[in-house]
N, C-alpha and C positions, 0 to 999 in steps of 0.2 A: 718446738714445744715451748719456746721462750715465753709465750703469752700465758702459760699454764703453771707458772712457778708456785702459785698459791694453792694449786691442787696436787702437784707432784713434788717429790724431793728435788731440790735444785742441784744437789751434788752427785758424785759418782755412787752408783749402787752396784755392788758386786753380786756374783751369782749365788752367794750364800745368804744374802740379806733377805729377810722375809718382810714383804710389804704388808701393811695392815689392810684390813678389809675395806676401809674407806677409800684408800688410795687405789686399790684394785678396782673398786666400783667406779671411781672417777675415770680411771683409764679405760675401762670397758664402755663407758658412756661417751667420753670425749672422742675417742678414735673413730668409732662408726659414724657418729653424728657429723663431726667436722670433716672426716674423710669423704663421706657421701656428699656433703655440701660442696666440697672443693671440686669433686668430679662433676656434679650437676652444673656448677657454674661454668666449667670449661666446656662441657657437652661432649657427646659421643663423636668419634671420628678419629682420623689419623692426627697425631700430635706432630710427628716429624718422621721423615724417612720412609722405609718400605718401598723404595724405588725398584721396579721390576726389570729384570734382564734375563736373557737365556743364552745358553750355549748348546746348540742342538735342541734336544728335548729336555735338558736340565734347566729348570726355571729357578731363579733365585730372587729373593726380596732382600734389599739391603737392611742394615741396622735401622731399627725404628722403634717408635713408641706410639701407643694408641689407647683409646678408651672405648671399650666394647660393651654394649648392653647384654645382659645375661638373664636367663630365667632358669631356675631349678625348682625342684619339688618343694624345697624348704625356704628358698629366698630368691629375690630378683633385684636388679638394679644395674649399676654401672661398675665396671672393673677395669683397672689400669693394667695394661700388659706391656711387655718390653721384650725385644729380641736383640740383645747386645752383640750377638755374633751373626745376625741375619738369619734367614730361613731358606730352605730349599725343598723342592718337590720334583719328582720325575713325572713327565707328562706322556700320555699315549700319543701315537702318531696318527695322522690322517683323521683329524677331527674338524668338523665344519664349525662347531661352536665349542668354546671352552671357557670356563669362568673360574677365577681364582679368588680365594677368600682367606681372611685372617680369622682364626677360630680360637677363642679363649678356652683354656682347658679348665673345666669345672668338675668338682668331685662327684657329681651324680652320674657321670659317664666315664670319667678317667680317674687315674690315681693322683692327678695333680689338682691344685687349687690356685687358680690365677689370682684369687684375692690375697693369697699369702706370698706367692713367688712370681707373679706376672707371667705365668706360662702361656705361650701362644704357639700355634702351629699354622702352617700354610697348607691349604687343601684346594683341590679343583673339583668342579662338577661339569657334567656335559650338558646340563640344562640350567637355565637361569633361575634356580630354586635356592634361595639363601639358606645355608645350614644354620642350626641353632647357635646362639652365642657368637655371632660372626659380624664382620664388616666386609664389604666388597673391596677388592683390590684392582683387578682389571679383567678385561675379556679379550680373547684372541682365538687363534686356530692353529693347527699343526698340519704340516704336509711335507713329505720328502725328508723326514727326519729333522725338521726345523720348526720353531715356534715363531708366530708373528702376532704382535700386539695389534688389536683392532680398536681398543678403547681403554683409556685410563679412568677407572671408576672410583678412585679414592675420593672420599668426602672428609674434609678436615675439621678438626675442632677449631674454636675461635682462635686459639693461640697458633695452631698449625696453619690456619688460613693466612694469618699475618706473615708467618715465615715463608709460606709459598708465594705470597704476594711480593715479599721483599726479594725473593729469588727472581720472580718474573720482572720486577722493576729493574733489578741489576742487569738482567739480560737485555731489556729494552734500552737501558742507558748505553750499553756496549754497542748495540746496533745503531742507536742514534749517533754516537760518536763516529762510527764507521761511515754513516751517510753524510755527516758533516764534512768528513775528510774528502769524500768523493765529490761533494758539491764544491768544496774549496778547490779541488784539483780541476774541476770543469771550469770554474770561474777564472782560474789562473791561466788556463790555456784557451781562453775564449776567442771570439772572432775579431777582437781589436787589441791594440797594444795595452789598453787599460783593463782588459779582461772582459767578462760578461759571459752569458750563457751561450752554449754551442747551439747553432742551428744547422740544418742539413746543408745549407748553402756554403757554410764555411767549415764544415767538419773535415778533419783529415781522413784520407782514404784508409790508412792503417797506421799501426805503431811504426814510427820512423819514416812514414810517407806522408808529407804534408799536402799532397795533391787533393784539391777540393773537387766535389762532384761537377761543377761547371767546367773546371779545367779538364777533367777527364772526358767530358762530353765534347769539348772543343777539340781535344786531340783525336778523338775517334772520328769526328766530323772531318777534320783535316785529312786524316788517313783515307777516309772513304772518298773524299773529293779528289785526292791525288790519284787514287786507283781508277776513278771514272775518267779523269783527264788522260791518264796513261792509255786506257782502252780506246778512248776517242782518237787519240793521236797515233794509235798503232805502234806503241812502244814494243820493245823486245818482250816476247813471251805473252803478248796480249792479242786480243782480236780487235780489229778496227771496226768501227760502226759505219756501215755503208750508208751513203746519202740516199734518202728516200726520194721517189720521183716527184712527190708533191713539194719537197723542199727545192729541188732543182727547178720545177715549173714556176714556183712563185718568184724565184730569183730572176728567171728569164723574162717573166712578165714585167717585172719592175724595170729591168734594163730596156725592154721595148717601150715601156711607158715614158722613160726618161728621153729616149730618142724622139718620140712623137712630140714631147713638150717643145723641144727646140723648133721642130718643123711647124707645128700648129701656131706657136707663138709668133713666128714670122708672118704667117698668113692672116690668122684671125684669133687674137688672144682670147676672145670671149668663148671660144669653143673648148678652151682648156678645162672648163668646169666639168666636161663630160669624161675627162680622162681620170677616172677614179677606180679604185679597187674596193672590194667588199670591206666594210668596217674601216674605211680610211677616207681622208680628204686630201685634196691637192691645193697647195698654196704656192703661188709664184708671185713674189713681191712685185707690186706695181702692175701685175697682169691679171691675176685671178685669185679668188678665195680670200682676199683681204679687203674687199669692197671696191677694187679697181674694175674699170670697164663694166660697171653695172652688175658685177657678180656679188654674191652674198659675202658678208664679212664673217668668216668662220673662226676668227681669232678672239679668244677670251682676253680682252685687253686689261681687265681688272685683276685677274688672278694668274695670268700667264707669266711664266718665268723666262720667256724668250728674251734675249738681249735687245735693248732698244725700245721695249714696250713699257 
């Protein structure tokens, strides 16, 4: 009231002092006018608090403040309410939909007047029908003796929205710091001595196990190869692989072909060209297959890796 010293007494007024009519008139004009203006500027909604929680079917809203629109037979407008000790309400069990509201207590329906004492109560409805003189709090359902929140329905005043935003920003800052720490840890244990991001190729297998995926695959390949070789070799506790007839036959044919080479080379080297097997060529240096004795030159002399070419 510091801005109204010219309208009201500036000193202490005891309970026996009688105010003059002009002062009382000023008081009754200033308080409704400026009080209503202050509420209108802030706007209806939650100013702070009224966080919901439940233990079983006992729902509680934390300490809070709000501005609620009201309508009575004699007046309407905005009223400031406060719950300095929080609010509670018992909920019914097994509800598919349940809605919670903050209701300002007005004298046309109760013995309280929120315009004077800020009285407010917490109520629930089973349908989404807003009670008179109320603000929505949240929606949920109950089952098995417990309440579950489905939606936070609080709408904040301009001041309350700023406070909620500050809380959200603070939470984001904490989360961002956590992510920065994690990224720093990843970079510090990267795939090179100078750090860097982790890739699958150089990721450790587990905490305390630096084995990389390629190393793990190599070890599995080596173990499988050793197992196969042991089976082929007929080691203890394994089954040997029997040689198939076509393996033996091809070896025998090759041995026979080598024996004929010597014999035919002594008689008529030009006939060596006929001693071939499927998908193969025969080259006997200075005799056949290299352009000798009129035979075709089957050697790729440009790209061959044979010594001497």
